[in-house]
C-alpha positions as CSV (number, residue, x, y, z in Angstrom):
1,M,83.0,4.2,-21.1
2,S,82.4,1.2,-18.9
3,A,81.1,3.4,-16.1
4,S,78.7,5.0,-18.5
5,N,77.4,1.6,-19.7
6,D,77.0,0.5,-16.1
7,D,74.9,3.6,-15.4
8,N,72.7,3.0,-18.4
9,K,72.1,-0.6,-17.5
10,S,71.3,0.5,-13.9
11,T,68.8,3.1,-15.1
12,L,67.2,0.6,-17.5
13,G,67.1,-2.0,-14.8
14,R,65.3,0.4,-12.5
15,F,62.8,1.3,-15.2
16,W,61.9,-2.3,-16.0
17,G,61.7,-2.9,-12.3
18,W,59.3,0.0,-11.9
19,L,57.1,-1.4,-14.8
20,R,57.1,-4.8,-13.1
21,R,56.4,-3.5,-9.6
22,P,54.3,-0.3,-9.9
23,S,54.5,2.0,-6.9
24,A,51.8,2.1,-4.3
25,G,50.8,5.5,-5.7
26,L,50.3,4.2,-9.2
27,A,48.3,1.3,-7.8
28,V,46.0,3.6,-5.8
29,G,45.6,5.8,-8.9
30,T,44.7,2.9,-11.1
31,L,42.1,1.7,-8.5
32,L,40.6,5.2,-8.3
33,V,40.3,5.4,-12.1
34,V,38.8,1.9,-12.4
35,G,36.5,2.6,-9.4
36,F,35.4,5.9,-11.0
37,F,34.4,4.3,-14.3
38,T,32.8,1.3,-12.6
39,G,30.8,3.8,-10.5
40,I,29.6,5.6,-13.7
41,L,28.5,2.3,-15.3
42,F,26.8,1.2,-12.1
43,W,25.0,4.6,-11.6
44,G,24.0,4.6,-15.3
45,G,22.6,1.1,-15.1
46,F,20.8,1.8,-11.8
47,N,19.2,5.0,-13.2
48,W,18.2,3.1,-16.4
49,S,16.5,0.4,-14.3
50,M,14.7,3.1,-12.3
51,E,13.4,4.8,-15.3
52,M,12.3,1.5,-16.9
53,T,10.1,0.9,-13.9
54,N,8.9,4.5,-13.8
55,N,6.5,4.8,-16.7
56,E,2.9,4.1,-17.4
57,A,3.6,1.0,-19.5
58,F,5.4,-0.7,-16.7
59,C,2.7,0.3,-14.2
60,I,-0.1,-1.4,-16.1
61,S,1.9,-4.4,-17.0
62,C,0.3,-6.0,-14.0
63,H,-3.3,-6.9,-14.8
64,E,-4.5,-5.7,-11.4
65,M,-3.6,-2.2,-12.4
66,E,-4.6,-2.4,-16.0
67,D,-8.0,-4.0,-15.4
68,N,-9.0,-1.8,-12.5
69,V,-7.6,1.6,-11.7
70,Y,-6.2,2.2,-15.1
71,Q,-9.6,1.8,-16.7
72,E,-11.0,4.3,-14.2
73,Y,-8.2,6.8,-14.8
74,R,-8.9,6.7,-18.5
75,E,-12.3,8.3,-17.9
76,T,-10.8,11.3,-16.0
77,V,-9.5,14.7,-17.0
78,H,-6.0,13.6,-16.0
79,Y,-6.0,11.2,-18.9
80,S,-7.7,13.2,-21.6
81,N,-8.5,16.9,-21.8
82,R,-8.7,19.8,-24.1
83,T,-5.0,20.8,-23.7
84,G,-3.6,17.3,-24.0
85,V,-1.5,17.6,-20.8
86,R,-1.6,14.2,-19.0
87,A,-0.6,13.1,-15.5
88,T,0.5,9.5,-15.8
89,C,0.7,6.9,-13.0
90,P,4.2,7.8,-11.8
91,D,3.4,11.5,-12.0
92,C,0.9,11.0,-9.2
93,H,2.4,8.1,-7.3
94,V,6.2,8.3,-7.5
95,P,8.0,11.3,-6.0
96,K,10.4,13.3,-8.1
97,S,13.1,13.8,-5.5
98,W,15.7,11.1,-5.3
99,I,15.5,10.0,-1.7
100,H,11.7,9.9,-1.7
101,K,11.7,8.1,-5.0
102,I,14.0,5.3,-3.7
103,A,11.8,4.9,-0.6
104,R,8.7,4.6,-2.8
105,K,10.5,2.0,-5.1
106,I,11.4,-0.1,-2.0
107,Q,7.8,0.1,-0.8
108,A,6.6,-1.0,-4.2
109,S,8.4,-4.3,-3.8
110,N,5.6,-5.3,-1.4
111,E,3.2,-4.7,-4.3
112,L,5.1,-7.1,-6.5
113,Y,5.0,-9.6,-3.7
114,H,1.2,-9.4,-3.6
115,H,1.0,-9.6,-7.4
116,F,2.8,-12.9,-7.5
117,L,0.8,-14.1,-4.5
118,G,-2.4,-13.3,-6.3
119,T,-3.8,-11.1,-3.6
120,L,-5.8,-8.9,-6.0
121,D,-6.0,-11.2,-9.1
122,T,-9.8,-10.8,-9.5
123,R,-12.1,-7.9,-9.6
124,E,-13.9,-9.1,-6.5
125,K,-10.7,-9.3,-4.5
126,Y,-9.7,-5.8,-5.7
127,E,-13.1,-4.3,-4.7
128,A,-12.9,-6.0,-1.3
129,K,-9.5,-4.2,-0.7
130,R,-10.4,-0.9,-2.4
131,L,-11.1,1.0,0.8
132,T,-7.9,-0.2,2.5
133,L,-5.8,0.6,-0.6
134,A,-7.4,4.0,-1.0
135,K,-6.9,5.0,2.7
136,N,-3.2,4.0,2.4
137,V,-2.7,6.4,-0.5
138,W,-4.7,9.2,1.1
139,K,-2.7,8.8,4.3
140,V,0.6,9.1,2.4
141,M,-0.6,12.1,0.5
142,K,-1.8,13.8,3.6
143,E,1.6,13.2,5.3
144,T,3.4,14.6,2.3
145,D,1.1,17.6,1.8
146,S,0.0,16.2,-1.5
147,R,3.5,16.5,-2.8
148,E,2.9,14.8,-6.2
149,C,-0.2,16.9,-6.8
150,R,1.9,20.0,-6.3
151,N,4.2,19.0,-9.1
152,C,1.6,20.5,-11.3
153,H,-0.9,22.4,-9.1
154,S,0.0,25.2,-6.7
155,F,-2.2,27.7,-4.8
156,E,0.4,30.3,-5.5
157,Y,-0.2,30.3,-9.2
158,M,-4.0,29.7,-9.3
159,D,-6.0,32.5,-10.9
160,F,-9.1,32.4,-8.7
161,V,-10.9,34.9,-10.9
162,E,-10.9,32.3,-13.7
163,Q,-12.3,29.6,-11.4
164,E,-16.0,28.8,-10.7
165,K,-17.4,30.4,-7.6
166,R,-17.5,27.1,-5.7
167,S,-13.9,26.2,-6.6
168,Q,-12.7,29.7,-5.7
169,G,-14.4,29.6,-2.3
170,S,-13.1,26.1,-1.6
171,H,-9.5,26.9,-2.5
172,E,-9.5,30.1,-0.4
173,E,-10.9,28.1,2.5
174,A,-8.2,25.5,2.0
175,I,-5.5,28.1,2.1
176,D,-6.9,29.7,5.3
177,D,-7.3,26.3,7.0
178,N,-3.9,25.0,5.8
179,M,-5.6,22.1,4.0
180,T,-4.0,19.9,1.4
181,C,-5.2,18.7,-2.0
182,I,-6.3,15.2,-0.9
183,D,-8.5,16.6,1.8
184,C,-11.1,17.4,-0.8
185,H,-9.9,15.8,-4.1
186,K,-10.4,12.1,-3.3
187,G,-11.8,10.1,-6.2
188,I,-10.5,12.6,-8.8
189,A,-8.6,9.9,-10.7
190,H,-10.1,6.6,-9.5
191,E,-13.4,5.3,-8.3
192,L,-14.1,5.9,-4.6
193,P,-14.8,2.9,-2.4
194,A,-18.5,2.2,-1.7
195,G,-20.0,4.7,0.7
196,I,-17.3,7.4,0.3
197,I,-18.4,10.8,-0.8
198,G,-15.9,12.6,-3.1
199,V,-15.4,16.0,-4.6
200,D,-19.1,16.4,-5.6
201,G,-20.2,16.0,-2.0
202,V,-18.6,16.2,1.4
203,P,-15.2,14.3,1.6
204,N,-15.9,12.7,4.9
205,M,-13.7,9.6,4.9
206,G,-10.2,10.9,4.5
207,N,-8.7,10.1,7.8
């Protein structure tokens, strides 16, 4: 009986010792679980922050955007049309794919810097920089094969028969010459800089 009691005490002692000093495996497991849920919370918070800065309301919260390009955009078919399908600021200026979206968000930090610096805080300052700003956007769109345009528009699904003769010929020429949307469609959502000819003429200032 005494031996049995000693065995029970020994087993109980080992159990309490295990509770007080978890094994390395249990410690690693706990860290993994904690890390997993911490990662979920971080990822969720990060994505939430990304989406909060990826909508039209946020884009025009800076008066430089609201007072200038947003007012121009409101007069275009991308803002209001017979079908009610709209392309908002991030649809045209923020990539959908994760890697490219992150790169664009990092780049946008420079825009915030200039906002607080007051670089474009008047209409006159904005107009003075319009050509430079436009060329920067055109350059990026040229390099990405007008990636954001192609989220909605694709040569593959165009019904040329339904297009006007001029559009039909231009699009067929664009396919043959491996052109991209921005080669011809400058000024389709915003006013062109002074002296630049857009879609109604010859787009001669794209490069």
